TORKOL-4160 file (C-alpha; in steps of 0.2 Angstrom, whole numbers, padded with zeros to 4 digits, m for minus):
348
<pt num="1" X="0569" Y="m0098" Z="0029"/>
<pt num="2" X="0555" Y="m0102" Z="0017"/>
<pt num="3" X="0546" Y="m0086" Z="0012"/>
<pt num="4" X="0527" Y="m0083" Z="0013"/>
<pt num="5" X="0519" Y="m0083" Z="m0004"/>
<pt num="6" X="0507" Y="m0069" Z="m0005"/>
<pt num="7" X="0494" Y="m0063" Z="m0018"/>
<pt num="8" X="0486" Y="m0046" Z="m0018"/>
<pt num="9" X="0468" Y="m0046" Z="m0026"/>
<pt num="10" X="0464" Y="m0029" Z="m0032"/>
<pt num="11" X="0482" Y="m0022" Z="m0032"/>
<pt num="12" X="0478" Y="m0006" Z="m0042"/>
<pt num="13" X="0468" Y="0003" Z="m0029"/>
<pt num="14" X="0474" Y="0014" Z="m0015"/>
<pt num="15" X="0473" Y="0000" Z="m0002"/>
<pt num="16" X="0480" Y="m0013" Z="m0014"/>
<pt num="17" X="0494" Y="m0002" Z="m0019"/>
<pt num="18" X="0498" Y="0002" Z="m0001"/>
<pt num="19" X="0499" Y="m0017" Z="0003"/>
<pt num="20" X="0510" Y="m0019" Z="m0012"/>
<pt num="21" X="0522" Y="m0005" Z="m0006"/>
<pt num="22" X="0523" Y="m0014" Z="0011"/>
<pt num="23" X="0524" Y="m0032" Z="0005"/>
<pt num="24" X="0537" Y="m0028" Z="m0008"/>
<pt num="25" X="0550" Y="m0025" Z="0005"/>
<pt num="26" X="0544" Y="m0037" Z="0019"/>
<pt num="27" X="0559" Y="m0048" Z="0023"/>
<pt num="28" X="0548" Y="m0064" Z="0024"/>
<pt num="29" X="0537" Y="m0062" Z="0009"/>
<pt num="30" X="0538" Y="m0067" Z="m0009"/>
<pt num="31" X="0525" Y="m0058" Z="m0019"/>
<pt num="32" X="0518" Y="m0070" Z="m0032"/>
<pt num="33" X="0502" Y="m0064" Z="m0039"/>
<pt num="34" X="0495" Y="m0046" Z="m0041"/>
<pt num="35" X="0478" Y="m0045" Z="m0049"/>
<pt num="36" X="0469" Y="m0031" Z="m0057"/>
<pt num="37" X="0455" Y="m0030" Z="m0070"/>
<pt num="38" X="0459" Y="m0012" Z="m0075"/>
<pt num="39" X="0478" Y="m0014" Z="m0077"/>
<pt num="40" X="0479" Y="m0032" Z="m0082"/>
<pt num="41" X="0494" Y="m0035" Z="m0093"/>
<pt num="42" X="0503" Y="m0019" Z="m0087"/>
<pt num="43" X="0518" Y="m0017" Z="m0076"/>
<pt num="44" X="0515" Y="m0013" Z="m0058"/>
<pt num="45" X="0525" Y="0003" Z="m0060"/>
<pt num="46" X="0512" Y="0009" Z="m0073"/>
<pt num="47" X="0499" Y="0010" Z="m0058"/>
<pt num="48" X="0512" Y="0015" Z="m0045"/>
<pt num="49" X="0527" Y="0023" Z="m0052"/>
<pt num="50" X="0535" Y="0025" Z="m0035"/>
<pt num="51" X="0539" Y="0006" Z="m0036"/>
<pt num="52" X="0551" Y="0008" Z="m0050"/>
<pt num="53" X="0567" Y="m0002" Z="m0045"/>
<pt num="54" X="0558" Y="m0010" Z="m0031"/>
<pt num="55" X="0546" Y="m0022" Z="m0038"/>
<pt num="56" X="0547" Y="m0030" Z="m0056"/>
<pt num="57" X="0530" Y="m0038" Z="m0058"/>
<pt num="58" X="0515" Y="m0037" Z="m0070"/>
<pt num="59" X="0497" Y="m0036" Z="m0065"/>
<pt num="60" X="0486" Y="m0051" Z="m0071"/>
<pt num="61" X="0467" Y="m0054" Z="m0073"/>
<pt num="62" X="0460" Y="m0062" Z="m0057"/>
<pt num="63" X="0459" Y="m0081" Z="m0059"/>
<pt num="64" X="0456" Y="m0089" Z="m0042"/>
<pt num="65" X="0462" Y="m0106" Z="m0048"/>
<pt num="66" X="0478" Y="m0099" Z="m0053"/>
<pt num="67" X="0480" Y="m0088" Z="m0037"/>
<pt num="68" X="0477" Y="m0103" Z="m0026"/>
<pt num="69" X="0491" Y="m0113" Z="m0033"/>
<pt num="70" X="0503" Y="m0099" Z="m0031"/>
<pt num="71" X="0500" Y="m0092" Z="m0013"/>
<pt num="72" X="0499" Y="m0096" Z="0005"/>
<pt num="73" X="0489" Y="m0081" Z="0009"/>
<pt num="74" X="0479" Y="m0069" Z="m0001"/>
<pt num="75" X="0475" Y="m0051" Z="0003"/>
<pt num="76" X="0458" Y="m0045" Z="m0004"/>
<pt num="77" X="0457" Y="m0027" Z="m0008"/>
<pt num="78" X="0441" Y="m0027" Z="m0018"/>
<pt num="79" X="0423" Y="m0019" Z="m0015"/>
<pt num="80" X="0410" Y="m0024" Z="m0003"/>
<pt num="81" X="0399" Y="m0038" Z="m0009"/>
<pt num="82" X="0412" Y="m0044" Z="m0022"/>
<pt num="83" X="0423" Y="m0053" Z="m0009"/>
<pt num="84" X="0411" Y="m0067" Z="m0004"/>
<pt num="85" X="0413" Y="m0079" Z="m0018"/>
<pt num="86" X="0431" Y="m0076" Z="m0020"/>
<pt num="87" X="0434" Y="m0079" Z="m0001"/>
<pt num="88" X="0424" Y="m0095" Z="m0002"/>
<pt num="89" X="0434" Y="m0102" Z="m0017"/>
<pt num="90" X="0451" Y="m0098" Z="m0009"/>
<pt num="91" X="0447" Y="m0105" Z="0008"/>
<pt num="92" X="0441" Y="m0121" Z="m0001"/>
<pt num="93" X="0458" Y="m0122" Z="m0009"/>
<pt num="94" X="0467" Y="m0121" Z="0007"/>
<pt num="95" X="0473" Y="m0103" Z="0005"/>
<pt num="96" X="0472" Y="m0091" Z="0021"/>
<pt num="97" X="0463" Y="m0075" Z="0017"/>
<pt num="98" X="0464" Y="m0057" Z="0024"/>
<pt num="99" X="0449" Y="m0048" Z="0018"/>
<pt num="100" X="0448" Y="m0029" Z="0018"/>
<pt num="101" X="0430" Y="m0028" Z="0012"/>
<pt num="102" X="0415" Y="m0028" Z="0024"/>
<pt num="103" X="0408" Y="m0044" Z="0019"/>
<pt num="104" X="0414" Y="m0054" Z="0034"/>
<pt num="105" X="0414" Y="m0041" Z="0047"/>
<pt num="106" X="0397" Y="m0042" Z="0054"/>
<pt num="107" X="0392" Y="m0058" Z="0062"/>
<pt num="108" X="0374" Y="m0056" Z="0059"/>
<pt num="109" X="0369" Y="m0059" Z="0040"/>
<pt num="110" X="0353" Y="m0050" Z="0043"/>
<pt num="111" X="0363" Y="m0035" Z="0049"/>
<pt num="112" X="0374" Y="m0036" Z="0034"/>
<pt num="113" X="0359" Y="m0036" Z="0022"/>
<pt num="114" X="0351" Y="m0021" Z="0032"/>
<pt num="115" X="0367" Y="m0010" Z="0031"/>
<pt num="116" X="0374" Y="m0015" Z="0014"/>
<pt num="117" X="0357" Y="m0018" Z="0005"/>
<pt num="118" X="0363" Y="m0035" Z="m0002"/>
<pt num="119" X="0360" Y="m0053" Z="0004"/>
<pt num="120" X="0375" Y="m0062" Z="0012"/>
<pt num="121" X="0379" Y="m0077" Z="0001"/>
<pt num="122" X="0391" Y="m0086" Z="0012"/>
<pt num="123" X="0383" Y="m0084" Z="0030"/>
<pt num="124" X="0392" Y="m0100" Z="0036"/>
<pt num="125" X="0409" Y="m0092" Z="0034"/>
<pt num="126" X="0404" Y="m0078" Z="0046"/>
<pt num="127" X="0406" Y="m0089" Z="0061"/>
<pt num="128" X="0424" Y="m0094" Z="0055"/>
<pt num="129" X="0430" Y="m0076" Z="0052"/>
<pt num="130" X="0441" Y="m0067" Z="0065"/>
<pt num="131" X="0440" Y="m0048" Z="0067"/>
<pt num="132" X="0457" Y="m0042" Z="0062"/>
<pt num="133" X="0461" Y="m0032" Z="0077"/>
<pt num="134" X="0479" Y="m0038" Z="0083"/>
<pt num="135" X="0477" Y="m0027" Z="0099"/>
<pt num="136" X="0461" Y="m0036" Z="0104"/>
<pt num="137" X="0461" Y="m0053" Z="0095"/>
<pt num="138" X="0479" Y="m0058" Z="0093"/>
<pt num="139" X="0478" Y="m0077" Z="0098"/>
<pt num="140" X="0462" Y="m0079" Z="0087"/>
<pt num="141" X="0471" Y="m0071" Z="0072"/>
<pt num="142" X="0486" Y="m0083" Z="0074"/>
<pt num="143" X="0475" Y="m0098" Z="0071"/>
<pt num="144" X="0463" Y="m0090" Z="0058"/>
<pt num="145" X="0460" Y="m0095" Z="0040"/>
<pt num="146" X="0449" Y="m0080" Z="0037"/>
<pt num="147" X="0453" Y="m0063" Z="0044"/>
<pt num="148" X="0440" Y="m0049" Z="0042"/>
<pt num="149" X="0449" Y="m0032" Z="0043"/>
<pt num="150" X="0440" Y="m0019" Z="0052"/>
<pt num="151" X="0436" Y="m0003" Z="0043"/>
<pt num="152" X="0447" Y="0012" Z="0044"/>
<pt num="153" X="0434" Y="0023" Z="0054"/>
<pt num="154" X="0431" Y="0008" Z="0066"/>
<pt num="155" X="0449" Y="0005" Z="0069"/>
<pt num="156" X="0453" Y="0023" Z="0075"/>
<pt num="157" X="0436" Y="0024" Z="0085"/>
<pt num="158" X="0437" Y="0006" Z="0093"/>
<pt num="159" X="0456" Y="0008" Z="0098"/>
<pt num="160" X="0451" Y="0025" Z="0105"/>
<pt num="161" X="0437" Y="0018" Z="0116"/>
<pt num="162" X="0442" Y="0000" Z="0120"/>
<pt num="163" X="0451" Y="0002" Z="0137"/>
<pt num="164" X="0437" Y="0014" Z="0143"/>
<pt num="165" X="0423" Y="0002" Z="0137"/>
<pt num="166" X="0432" Y="m0013" Z="0144"/>
<pt num="167" X="0435" Y="m0005" Z="0161"/>
<pt num="168" X="0417" Y="0002" Z="0162"/>
<pt num="169" X="0424" Y="0020" Z="0164"/>
<pt num="170" X="0410" Y="0028" Z="0153"/>
<pt num="171" X="0391" Y="0028" Z="0150"/>
<pt num="172" X="0390" Y="0015" Z="0136"/>
<pt num="173" X="0374" Y="0022" Z="0129"/>
<pt num="174" X="0380" Y="0039" Z="0126"/>
<pt num="175" X="0396" Y="0038" Z="0116"/>
<pt num="176" X="0398" Y="0051" Z="0102"/>
<pt num="177" X="0412" Y="0049" Z="0089"/>
<pt num="178" X="0416" Y="0063" Z="0076"/>
<pt num="179" X="0429" Y="0057" Z="0063"/>
<pt num="180" X="0437" Y="0067" Z="0050"/>
<pt num="181" X="0445" Y="0057" Z="0035"/>
<pt num="182" X="0456" Y="0061" Z="0020"/>
<pt num="183" X="0449" Y="0059" Z="0003"/>
<pt num="184" X="0458" Y="0043" Z="m0001"/>
<pt num="185" X="0446" Y="0034" Z="0011"/>
<pt num="186" X="0433" Y="0036" Z="m0002"/>
<pt num="187" X="0443" Y="0025" Z="m0014"/>
<pt num="188" X="0451" Y="0028" Z="m0031"/>
<pt num="189" X="0435" Y="0029" Z="m0042"/>
<pt num="190" X="0432" Y="0048" Z="m0044"/>
<pt num="191" X="0415" Y="0056" Z="m0040"/>
<pt num="192" X="0408" Y="0073" Z="m0040"/>
<pt num="193" X="0409" Y="0074" Z="m0021"/>
<pt num="194" X="0428" Y="0069" Z="m0021"/>
<pt num="195" X="0432" Y="0080" Z="m0036"/>
<pt num="196" X="0446" Y="0092" Z="m0031"/>
<pt num="197" X="0435" Y="0108" Z="m0033"/>
<pt num="198" X="0422" Y="0100" Z="m0022"/>
<pt num="199" X="0432" Y="0095" Z="m0007"/>
<pt num="200" X="0447" Y="0108" Z="m0008"/>
<pt num="201" X="0444" Y="0122" Z="0005"/>
<pt num="202" X="0429" Y="0113" Z="0011"/>
<pt num="203" X="0423" Y="0101" Z="0025"/>
<pt num="204" X="0408" Y="0089" Z="0023"/>
<pt num="205" X="0398" Y="0078" Z="0035"/>
<pt num="206" X="0391" Y="0063" Z="0027"/>
<pt num="207" X="0382" Y="0047" Z="0032"/>
<pt num="208" X="0374" Y="0056" Z="0046"/>
<pt num="209" X="0365" Y="0044" Z="0057"/>
<pt num="210" X="0366" Y="0030" Z="0044"/>
<pt num="211" X="0385" Y="0026" Z="0041"/>
<pt num="212" X="0388" Y="0008" Z="0038"/>
<pt num="213" X="0403" Y="0007" Z="0050"/>
<pt num="214" X="0391" Y="0011" Z="0065"/>
<pt num="215" X="0385" Y="m0008" Z="0067"/>
<pt num="216" X="0404" Y="m0013" Z="0066"/>
<pt num="217" X="0409" Y="m0001" Z="0080"/>
<pt num="218" X="0394" Y="m0006" Z="0091"/>
<pt num="219" X="0397" Y="m0025" Z="0088"/>
<pt num="220" X="0416" Y="m0024" Z="0093"/>
<pt num="221" X="0413" Y="m0013" Z="0108"/>
<pt num="222" X="0398" Y="m0023" Z="0114"/>
<pt num="223" X="0409" Y="m0039" Z="0114"/>
<pt num="224" X="0422" Y="m0030" Z="0124"/>
<pt num="225" X="0409" Y="m0023" Z="0137"/>
<pt num="226" X="0399" Y="m0039" Z="0138"/>
<pt num="227" X="0383" Y="m0028" Z="0135"/>
<pt num="228" X="0375" Y="m0018" Z="0122"/>
<pt num="229" X="0385" Y="m0002" Z="0117"/>
<pt num="230" X="0377" Y="0012" Z="0107"/>
<pt num="231" X="0387" Y="0026" Z="0098"/>
<pt num="232" X="0382" Y="0041" Z="0088"/>
<pt num="233" X="0395" Y="0041" Z="0074"/>
<pt num="234" X="0397" Y="0055" Z="0061"/>
<pt num="235" X="0411" Y="0055" Z="0048"/>
<pt num="236" X="0417" Y="0070" Z="0039"/>
<pt num="237" X="0427" Y="0072" Z="0023"/>
<pt num="238" X="0442" Y="0084" Z="0024"/>
<pt num="239" X="0454" Y="0091" Z="0011"/>
<pt num="240" X="0468" Y="0079" Z="0015"/>
<pt num="241" X="0474" Y="0064" Z="0006"/>
<pt num="242" X="0476" Y="0052" Z="0020"/>
<pt num="243" X="0473" Y="0050" Z="0038"/>
<pt num="244" X="0458" Y="0049" Z="0051"/>
<pt num="245" X="0457" Y="0060" Z="0066"/>
<pt num="246" X="0443" Y="0054" Z="0078"/>
<pt num="247" X="0437" Y="0065" Z="0093"/>
<pt num="248" X="0427" Y="0054" Z="0105"/>
<pt num="249" X="0416" Y="0060" Z="0120"/>
<pt num="250" X="0406" Y="0051" Z="0133"/>
<pt num="251" X="0400" Y="0054" Z="0151"/>
<pt num="252" X="0411" Y="0046" Z="0164"/>
<pt num="253" X="0403" Y="0035" Z="0178"/>
<pt num="254" X="0415" Y="0042" Z="0191"/>
<pt num="255" X="0428" Y="0056" Z="0191"/>
<pt num="256" X="0445" Y="0052" Z="0184"/>
<pt num="257" X="0460" Y="0062" Z="0180"/>
<pt num="258" X="0468" Y="0063" Z="0163"/>
<pt num="259" X="0484" Y="0056" Z="0170"/>
<pt num="260" X="0474" Y="0041" Z="0177"/>
<pt num="261" X="0466" Y="0039" Z="0160"/>
<pt num="262" X="0483" Y="0039" Z="0151"/>
<pt num="263" X="0489" Y="0026" Z="0164"/>
<pt num="264" X="0474" Y="0015" Z="0161"/>
<pt num="265" X="0477" Y="0015" Z="0142"/>
<pt num="266" X="0495" Y="0012" Z="0143"/>
<pt num="267" X="0492" Y="m0003" Z="0154"/>
<pt num="268" X="0478" Y="m0010" Z="0142"/>
<pt num="269" X="0490" Y="m0008" Z="0127"/>
<pt num="270" X="0506" Y="m0013" Z="0135"/>
<pt num="271" X="0509" Y="m0027" Z="0123"/>
<pt num="272" X="0503" Y="m0017" Z="0107"/>
<pt num="273" X="0518" Y="m0011" Z="0098"/>
<pt num="274" X="0508" Y="0001" Z="0086"/>
<pt num="275" X="0497" Y="0010" Z="0099"/>
<pt num="276" X="0505" Y="0026" Z="0106"/>
<pt num="277" X="0497" Y="0035" Z="0121"/>
<pt num="278" X="0501" Y="0054" Z="0122"/>
<pt num="279" X="0506" Y="0062" Z="0137"/>
<pt num="280" X="0492" Y="0072" Z="0146"/>
<pt num="281" X="0489" Y="0088" Z="0138"/>
<pt num="282" X="0496" Y="0082" Z="0121"/>
<pt num="283" X="0485" Y="0076" Z="0107"/>
<pt num="284" X="0489" Y="0067" Z="0091"/>
<pt num="285" X="0488" Y="0074" Z="0073"/>
<pt num="286" X="0487" Y="0064" Z="0057"/>
<pt num="287" X="0504" Y="0070" Z="0051"/>
<pt num="288" X="0511" Y="0061" Z="0066"/>
<pt num="289" X="0505" Y="0044" Z="0059"/>
<pt num="290" X="0505" Y="0047" Z="0040"/>
<pt num="291" X="0511" Y="0032" Z="0030"/>
<pt num="292" X="0513" Y="0021" Z="0046"/>
<pt num="293" X="0504" Y="0008" Z="0056"/>
<pt num="294" X="0503" Y="0018" Z="0072"/>
<pt num="295" X="0487" Y="0023" Z="0081"/>
<pt num="296" X="0491" Y="0038" Z="0092"/>
<pt num="297" X="0479" Y="0042" Z="0106"/>
<pt num="298" X="0477" Y="0057" Z="0117"/>
<pt num="299" X="0466" Y="0058" Z="0132"/>
<pt num="300" X="0457" Y="0071" Z="0143"/>
<pt num="301" X="0444" Y="0072" Z="0157"/>
<pt num="302" X="0433" Y="0088" Z="0157"/>
<pt num="303" X="0428" Y="0090" Z="0175"/>
<pt num="304" X="0416" Y="0104" Z="0171"/>
<pt num="305" X="0405" Y="0093" Z="0160"/>
<pt num="306" X="0411" Y="0076" Z="0167"/>
<pt num="307" X="0416" Y="0071" Z="0150"/>
<pt num="308" X="0429" Y="0058" Z="0144"/>
<pt num="309" X="0438" Y="0064" Z="0128"/>
<pt num="310" X="0449" Y="0052" Z="0117"/>
<pt num="311" X="0457" Y="0058" Z="0101"/>
<pt num="312" X="0464" Y="0045" Z="0090"/>
<pt num="313" X="0474" Y="0047" Z="0074"/>
<pt num="314" X="0478" Y="0034" Z="0061"/>
<pt num="315" X="0483" Y="0033" Z="0043"/>
<pt num="316" X="0467" Y="0026" Z="0034"/>
<pt num="317" X="0478" Y="0017" Z="0021"/>
<pt num="318" X="0491" Y="0011" Z="0035"/>
<pt num="319" X="0483" Y="0006" Z="0052"/>
<pt num="320" X="0466" Y="0008" Z="0044"/>
<pt num="321" X="0470" Y="m0004" Z="0030"/>
<pt num="322" X="0486" Y="m0011" Z="0023"/>
<pt num="323" X="0497" Y="m0010" Z="0038"/>
<pt num="324" X="0484" Y="m0018" Z="0049"/>
<pt num="325" X="0483" Y="m0032" Z="0036"/>
<pt num="326" X="0501" Y="m0035" Z="0036"/>
<pt num="327" X="0501" Y="m0035" Z="0055"/>
<pt num="328" X="0488" Y="m0049" Z="0055"/>
<pt num="329" X="0498" Y="m0059" Z="0042"/>
<pt num="330" X="0513" Y="m0058" Z="0053"/>
<pt num="331" X="0503" Y="m0066" Z="0067"/>
<pt num="332" X="0495" Y="m0079" Z="0056"/>
<pt num="333" X="0513" Y="m0085" Z="0051"/>
<pt num="334" X="0521" Y="m0083" Z="0068"/>
<pt num="335" X="0532" Y="m0068" Z="0063"/>
<pt num="336" X="0535" Y="m0053" Z="0075"/>
<pt num="337" X="0520" Y="m0041" Z="0073"/>
<pt num="338" X="0532" Y="m0027" Z="0068"/>
<pt num="339" X="0540" Y="m0036" Z="0054"/>
<pt num="340" X="0540" Y="m0025" Z="0039"/>
<pt num="341" X="0530" Y="m0012" Z="0047"/>
<pt num="342" X="0541" Y="m0003" Z="0061"/>
<pt num="343" X="0549" Y="0010" Z="0049"/>
<pt num="344" X="0535" Y="0010" Z="0036"/>
<pt num="345" X="0530" Y="0029" Z="0039"/>
<pt num="346" X="0532" Y="0043" Z="0027"/>
<pt num="347" X="0541" Y="0059" Z="0031"/>
<pt num="348" X="0529" Y="0071" Z="0040"/>
């Protein structure tokens, strides 16, 4: 069987490195190009020593003309605003693209400009991009030339809410999402706020009322509901390396048991190999999903306050990034969704 030729653009960052880790042992993949401005000319093991004996490749300067000749699909793990011209160039050359930046997530270019403080230079491509949620858009992903991966926070939040929103179980105007993320979600470039003495033994809320993932969450949930959905989203940084735990609350429209909630969720995700619904009274932890492509969801109904509660856990570098990207690629090339991912977890 002919293997899929794959390029990773920005292979030296946390997300890019996790993609390389997964793709290096994927049975249907031939890694052909790894680019990095910072590590160009160096062996991949200089950036990621854990790959010694697994992958023998050098990182190269990003040259999209050369990349296009050597791959069938390119994964882009580069910062927001930088992906637009690269995506346009690769698509024109006939390369399929899975983009992890925010550049093609929001369908409204004005919304992108408002939240990312930069004009969108490729608005025509927004209509062609497909949201990279295999659980919600599998058929569209199969045919897509451009997949825009959702952000890590939206992945945990939307998967935790989708069945309740789709089935109109909750008040869609009063959804509260509190998410706690490990520091790798802030990227590889160090800053004072992610410096070890600043975050160790500490918790910090940030982006209060203004985080850029808010419109992405509302866009996807509104499409599911067929009407406008509003959320109050507050992210927090915690002293962990990887993982996101989201606690989501909303008022129910009619009384429902925790058991019925779990049954509704299991039915909604019956064809989703990477969503696991906990038994009533049991709730996920980030160590349960570390290094994997799973999203674990626990559910409860508080009769006293008439509140729906969903708790979701993902690995921000796995299901929140690289794992989800590989899952999308599997769909795009008619492979089983689980290919190269089923046993991708780290030891808890």
